[in-house]
VOGU-3710 file (C-alpha; in Angstrom, 3 decimals, decimal comma):
1> mmvplyeqva> 5,646/-25,309/6,191  6,999/-22,501/3,872  4,188/-22,408/1,411  1,210/-22,640/3,835  2,841/-19,916/6,029  3,517/-17,763/2,978  -0,192/-18,130/1,968  -1,187/-16,753/5,353  1,243/-13,751/4,936  0,003/-13,178/1,383
11> skidelweee> -3,557/-13,148/2,685  -2,572/-10,646/5,365  -0,997/-8,407/2,746  -4,276/-8,525/0,792  -6,065/-7,536/4,015  -3,698/-4,648/4,565  -3,699/-3,537/0,941  -5,888/-0,423/1,289  -3,791/0,630/4,281  -0,686/0,186/2,226
21> irflqdigrf> -2,114/2,349/-0,558  -3,006/5,064/1,927  0,493/4,912/3,317  1,972/5,286/-0,166  -0,270/8,274/-0,782  0,771/9,781/2,580  4,485/9,572/1,837  3,969/10,568/-1,811  2,490/13,909/-0,761  5,672/14,976/1,020
31> pstlgneadl> 7,745/17,101/-1,472  10,949/15,405/-0,311  13,369/16,972/-2,742  17,041/17,609/-1,840  17,175/19,442/1,513  13,470/18,921/2,272  13,488/15,367/3,499  13,055/16,009/7,276  9,281/16,000/7,559  8,930/12,745/5,665
41> qrfiaeylqk> 11,675/11,092/7,618  10,039/12,066/10,881  6,725/10,551/9,599  8,499/7,309/8,659  10,364/7,147/11,996  7,124/7,545/13,856  5,389/4,975/11,702  8,140/2,352/12,195  8,057/2,881/15,955  4,324/3,041/16,566
51> elqlevdsfv> 2,938/0,675/13,872  5,686/-1,862/13,704  7,082/-1,467/17,203  10,560/-1,234/15,837  13,635/0,241/17,591  14,284/3,390/15,650  17,436/5,398/15,153  17,286/8,814/13,430  20,596/10,491/12,808  22,286/13,110/10,600
61> pnvkelchhp> 25,239/12,035/8,358  28,598/13,332/9,644  30,729/14,532/6,636  33,885/14,580/8,739  33,419/10,890/9,515  32,445/9,892/5,959  34,701/12,030/3,748  37,657/9,650/3,814  35,633/6,644/2,658  36,235/5,649/-0,945
71> gfspvewsyn> 32,475/5,623/-1,613  31,888/9,143/-0,249  30,617/11,736/-2,710  31,704/15,368/-2,157  28,853/17,802/-1,294  28,375/21,531/-1,289  25,469/21,643/1,152  24,614/20,910/4,799  23,132/17,784/6,383  21,547/19,771/9,266
81> nrpvvvgiwr> 18,018/18,548/9,890  18,221/15,906/7,158  18,221/12,591/8,934  18,620/8,971/7,879  16,172/6,646/9,613  16,818/3,033/10,549  14,252/0,769/12,171  15,455/-2,454/13,729  13,463/-5,586/14,449  15,638/-7,855/16,591
91> tsgpkigksv> 15,014/-11,624/16,766  14,928/-13,298/20,228  17,170/-16,113/21,012  20,016/-17,618/18,870  20,082/-16,622/15,283  18,741/-19,373/13,013  18,616/-17,609/9,768  20,293/-14,669/8,012  19,795/-10,966/8,810  18,614/-8,523/6,028
101> ifqghidvvs> 18,448/-4,888/5,272  15,499/-3,522/3,317  16,635/-0,142/2,163  14,808/2,623/0,254  15,466/6,294/-0,500  12,834/8,956/0,075  14,604/11,802/-1,711  13,090/12,682/-5,059  14,082/14,923/-7,959  12,331/18,171/-8,766
111> peptslwkyn> 8,990/17,806/-10,768  9,594/21,062/-12,641  8,175/22,258/-14,884  4,932/21,314/-13,158  2,942/23,052/-15,876  3,565/19,982/-18,084  2,019/17,577/-15,610  -1,519/16,368/-16,073  -1,630/15,273/-12,423  -0,507/17,096/-9,309
121> pwgativgnk> 3,035/15,890/-8,738  2,460/15,894/-4,950  -1,090/14,530/-5,156  -0,453/10,764/-5,258  -3,445/10,612/-7,608  -4,986/7,140/-8,360  -6,409/6,594/-11,843  -7,418/3,006/-12,548  -4,513/0,824/-11,433  -1,923/3,629/-11,521
131> mygrgiqdmk> -0,798/6,040/-8,882  0,731/9,271/-10,206  3,230/11,615/-8,528  6,843/12,684/-8,248  8,751/9,893/-6,550  5,794/7,542/-6,547  7,651/5,082/-8,828  11,101/6,185/-7,819  10,962/4,924/-5,103  8,308/5,565/-2,541
141> sgvaamifal> 6,234/2,620/-3,882  9,169/0,325/-3,014  9,444/1,899/0,459  5,816/1,106/1,084  6,275/-2,448/-0,172  9,282/-3,281/2,021  7,581/-1,783/5,135  4,287/-3,586/4,634  6,031/-6,886/3,980  7,462/-6,814/7,495
151> kairelniel> 4,182/-5,299/8,904  2,184/-8,308/7,587  4,590/-10,716/9,210  4,512/-8,795/12,480  0,750/-8,765/12,550  0,622/-12,469/12,176  2,903/-12,812/15,252  5,546/-14,598/13,129  8,931/-14,419/14,832  11,797/-14,469/12,299
161> gadvliqsvi> 15,106/-16,153/13,013  17,369/-13,176/12,295  17,308/-9,452/12,571  15,529/-7,150/9,909  16,625/-3,580/9,370  14,449/-1,061/7,536  16,606/1,860/6,249  15,031/4,994/4,908  17,897/7,071/3,367  18,474/10,367/1,710
171> eeectgngal> 20,584/11,482/-1,286  20,386/8,364/-3,429  19,629/10,769/-6,311  22,804/12,737/-5,986  25,506/11,097/-3,761  24,441/7,973/-1,960  25,937/9,424/1,242  22,678/8,550/3,185  23,176/4,829/2,526  26,883/5,124/3,326
181> aalergytad> 26,130/6,858/6,640  23,842/4,018/7,772  26,413/1,356/6,939  29,247/3,361/8,560  27,118/3,658/11,712  27,268/-0,151/11,952  23,866/-1,050/10,448  25,004/-4,075/8,422  23,458/-7,527/7,721  23,966/-10,756/5,779
191> galipepfgl> 22,144/-9,441/2,723  20,250/-6,371/1,468  17,353/-5,695/-0,965  16,450/-2,344/-2,441  13,015/-2,113/-4,139  14,104/0,275/-6,958  11,350/0,277/-9,616  13,041/-1,681/-12,382  10,159/-3,996/-13,150  10,299/-7,187/-10,988
201> kavtsqvgvi> 13,770/-7,972/-12,151  17,016/-8,492/-10,154  19,907/-6,172/-10,874  23,267/-7,814/-11,528  25,306/-4,781/-12,793  25,208/-1,043/-12,920  27,470/1,678/-14,246  29,412/4,204/-12,261  28,463/7,902/-12,259  30,197/11,184/-11,605
211> wvrvkvtgsg> 28,962/14,774/-11,813  31,123/17,480/-13,413  30,737/21,250/-13,480  32,332/23,370/-16,152  32,634/27,149/-15,756  33,511/29,225/-18,917  34,589/32,840/-18,729  34,007/35,156/-21,677  34,393/38,901/-22,253  31,071/40,659/-21,743
221> ahteradqav> 29,820/43,810/-23,482  26,799/45,544/-24,825  25,541/43,885/-27,996  26,401/46,893/-30,138  29,986/45,741/-29,814  29,297/42,086/-29,689  31,785/41,441/-32,514  34,531/42,618/-30,187  33,356/40,630/-27,205  33,499/36,880/-26,327
231> naiekaymli> 30,155/35,118/-25,607  30,663/32,674/-22,743  27,505/30,757/-23,657  28,754/30,194/-27,219  32,147/29,043/-25,854  30,452/26,712/-23,370  28,611/25,049/-26,290  32,019/24,241/-27,784  32,821/22,177/-24,666  29,360/20,690/-24,510
241> dalkkyeehl> 29,916/19,440/-28,087  33,248/17,989/-26,890  31,574/16,083/-24,135  29,036/14,614/-26,612  31,956/13,458/-28,816  33,513/11,884/-25,711  30,189/10,032/-25,213  30,407/8,662/-28,786  34,043/7,651/-28,157  33,081/5,762/-25,002
251> neephhpdft> 30,303/3,808/-26,709  32,477/2,912/-29,648  35,031/1,269/-27,399  34,668/-2,468/-26,490  31,789/-2,799/-24,057  32,084/-4,264/-20,575  30,898/-7,916/-20,650  27,730/-7,016/-18,657  26,621/-4,498/-21,232  27,421/-6,206/-24,584
261> hkkhplnini> 23,676/-6,458/-25,239  23,236/-2,673/-25,017  24,092/-0,503/-28,047  24,565/2,658/-26,068  25,263/1,797/-22,402  27,250/4,951/-21,348  25,417/8,206/-21,283  26,651/11,753/-20,745  23,775/14,082/-19,845  24,028/17,913/-19,838
271> gtirggdwps> 21,741/18,481/-16,897  21,975/22,242/-16,139  23,220/25,395/-17,835  23,324/28,875/-16,468  24,637/31,896/-18,321  23,861/35,570/-19,017  21,445/37,994/-17,339  20,112/40,219/-20,092  19,226/39,600/-23,802  21,223/42,622/-24,880
281> nvpsectfea> 24,395/41,717/-22,882  27,083/39,490/-24,205  27,356/37,050/-21,228  30,634/37,042/-19,331  30,136/33,673/-17,651  28,380/30,372/-18,422  28,382/27,287/-16,220  26,977/23,841/-17,139  26,861/20,580/-15,233  26,871/17,084/-16,660
291> rigfypgisp> 26,446/13,507/-15,527  29,017/11,018/-16,877  28,493/7,222/-16,879  31,275/4,632/-16,885  31,756/0,881/-16,592  32,252/-1,217/-13,492  35,952/-1,798/-12,525  37,011/1,724/-13,467  37,899/4,186/-10,769  35,936/7,492/-10,666
301> nvvkkniiew> 39,260/9,273/-10,287  40,479/7,836/-13,590  37,290/9,054/-15,204  37,763/12,557/-13,806  41,260/12,685/-15,057  40,097/11,597/-18,536  37,317/14,243/-18,599  39,724/16,994/-17,666  42,150/15,953/-20,372  39,466/15,676/-23,001
311> lekaaqqdew> 37,975/19,108/-22,278  41,414/20,783/-22,024  42,285/19,300/-25,379  39,050/20,730/-26,821  39,801/24,114/-25,294  43,144/24,148/-27,011  41,337/24,216/-30,331  39,901/27,662/-29,645  41,999/30,792/-29,450  39,982/32,354/-26,513
321> lrkvqpeitf> 39,684/29,100/-24,488  43,330/28,443/-24,966  43,996/31,695/-23,074  41,099/31,690/-20,641  40,806/28,018/-19,806  37,511/26,554/-18,425  37,254/25,831/-14,700  36,449/22,123/-14,246  35,306/20,813/-10,859  33,550/17,715/-9,578
331> ygfhaegvsi> 30,862/17,399/-6,889  27,998/15,083/-6,062  28,161/11,562/-7,422  31,535/9,812/-7,034  30,021/6,439/-7,680  31,830/3,292/-8,762  30,075/0,829/-11,043  29,451/-2,650/-9,738  29,138/-6,152/-11,306  27,563/-8,799/-9,069
341> dddqelfkvl> 27,794/-12,556/-9,077  24,239/-13,768/-9,138  25,234/-17,307/-8,245  24,685/-16,406/-4,560  22,063/-17,506/-2,090  20,539/-14,057/-2,003  19,483/-14,341/-5,725  18,376/-17,898/-5,290  16,122/-17,018/-2,325  14,806/-13,963/-4,034
351> ekahtlatge> 13,939/-16,084/-7,095  11,999/-18,610/-4,991  10,189/-15,632/-3,354  9,404/-14,101/-6,723  8,046/-17,495/-7,881  5,685/-17,787/-4,887  4,458/-14,223/-5,515  4,076/-14,359/-9,276  3,931/-18,040/-10,388  6,837/-17,361/-12,719
361> ktlerqaltc> 9,638/-20,009/-12,562  12,554/-17,670/-13,169  13,546/-14,216/-12,098  14,892/-12,062/-14,899  18,241/-10,317/-14,472  19,253/-6,915/-15,807  22,198/-4,513/-16,046  21,466/-0,891/-15,292  22,858/2,098/-17,173  22,364/4,188/-13,993
371> ttdirffnly> 23,537/3,807/-10,407  21,831/2,753/-7,198  22,848/2,379/-3,537  23,561/-1,387/-4,010  27,142/-0,426/-4,840  27,921/0,301/-1,190  26,813/-3,072/0,113  28,614/-5,100/-2,619  31,792/-3,094/-3,083  32,745/-2,022/0,503
381> ygipatcygp> 30,977/-4,140/3,072  30,894/-7,619/1,561  27,078/-7,703/1,780  25,329/-9,205/-1,230  22,636/-6,816/-2,443  20,367/-6,306/-5,413  17,463/-4,262/-6,553  13,990/-5,723/-7,115  10,995/-3,424/-7,278  7,711/-2,433/-8,932
391> igsgmhgvde> 6,722/-1,530/-12,482  6,071/2,001/-13,597  7,025/4,828/-15,978  7,923/8,508/-16,044  10,835/8,241/-13,646  12,471/11,686/-13,409  9,964/12,829/-16,070  6,425/14,131/-16,383  3,383/12,244/-14,883  5,556/9,594/-13,109
401> wvdldsvktv> 3,361/6,608/-12,147  3,577/3,147/-10,611  1,521/0,062/-11,318  -0,297/-0,755/-8,032  -0,599/-4,462/-8,727  3,175/-4,703/-9,027  3,521/-2,912/-5,685  1,455/-5,600/-4,093  3,537/-8,301/-5,878  6,738/-6,740/-4,507
411> tksyaafllk> 5,259/-6,671/-0,970  4,481/-10,397/-1,248  7,933/-11,192/-2,746  9,634/-9,340/0,042  7,542/-11,149/2,657  8,342/-14,574/1,129  12,000/-13,578/1,060  11,884/-12,812/4,793  10,391/-16,144/5,624  13,039/-18,027/3,715
421> wcgvrqhesi> 16,107/-15,852/4,293  15,649/-15,112/7,970  14,009/-18,421/8,888  10,979/-18,639/11,143  11,492/-19,244/14,835  7,935/-19,291/15,868  4,477/-18,292/14,642  0,882/-18,337/15,614  -1,399/-19,981/12,983  -4,741/-18,629/12,024
431> tggkhenkr> -6,301/-20,752/14,715  -3,957/-19,390/17,350  -1,706/-22,431/18,010  2,065/-21,812/18,208  4,388/-23,686/15,926  8,207/-24,005/15,789  10,169/-23,972/12,511  13,912/-24,233/12,571  14,044/-23,443/8,867
//
């Protein structure tokens, strides 16, 4: 029953393909950067309600309720008018399969400087088999795939044997608090899939991530007496150099077992720097922000302590910084790493679904040197979860694109997963007859 039914669903996905492409273009044209997610979330909520007839909950994360959770990341901004959207398809009758969450984030990073782009970052431009745009690969293409996998099944009047939740979340790119808010609201299931665009492979491990901010104070002056002043930017570079040495130190240490195949698994990135306001002024302040990676099994608090000690030790080597110590704070990502046992039914069912969609016998696994929202499901809620999504390039860079064939493949894989994981209670065949399938 499984293969013939899957073939019907795959055919329906082919039939809906042009609609899925238009949907991806529609959501890709929303500039849903941090703080600007509301319009897109309203669009998705309306689509889930009207097109898929799902029960929809749209809500704003409550920091007071979340801030004591070990997975919460501290924020310096408001969640007003920045909703998380959850669509629920409830099975009728007794549960005969397992429930699932399909989750995707709609927040995207800035496309700046847009002058470097060949294509409009908000244009969702199609050239050949690629669609270009900020967030098209990461990860609006996956959001389209997971929604249309369920849409195809719904349009064939297939009734699954367990609930399906579609979660459209915010802040995967900086905190993960959107995912946490949905789980804390009670939207849990027996498994979860996130179609992050890592090339039709299942994720079995990922590093932890924290963000650090370092503020350096100098002694400003006109440049005519620069030799008597202290340049905050130059002092900041001493600490940036210290962080890069810390990165070298981390990667020279024994690697976590999941990352032995990677020469340089832990990255420290200097992401922003601000200092000075006039070329002829010696700057009095300079602030830089960095992203720090670390292995699964290590507490973010331990990493923060290590960073502070490392930077304070570096500051002691400079006469000025010894007296006027840098101000070190943490905000944003407070994300633990996670290592996942892939000898679980979730991976086995996903592999079978991948085989149906691609013809490949095995599903490749991979360890990520970044973080995703799967950490919440695996670490705090006992929900097996992994990422499996499309192929593309330019993530967080210039002229980001996704391979459209791979988007269709992911849609079919997710549909096959739903049939097997949730079970099929009832469906109408192409000829209209009703069939029972107890899985």
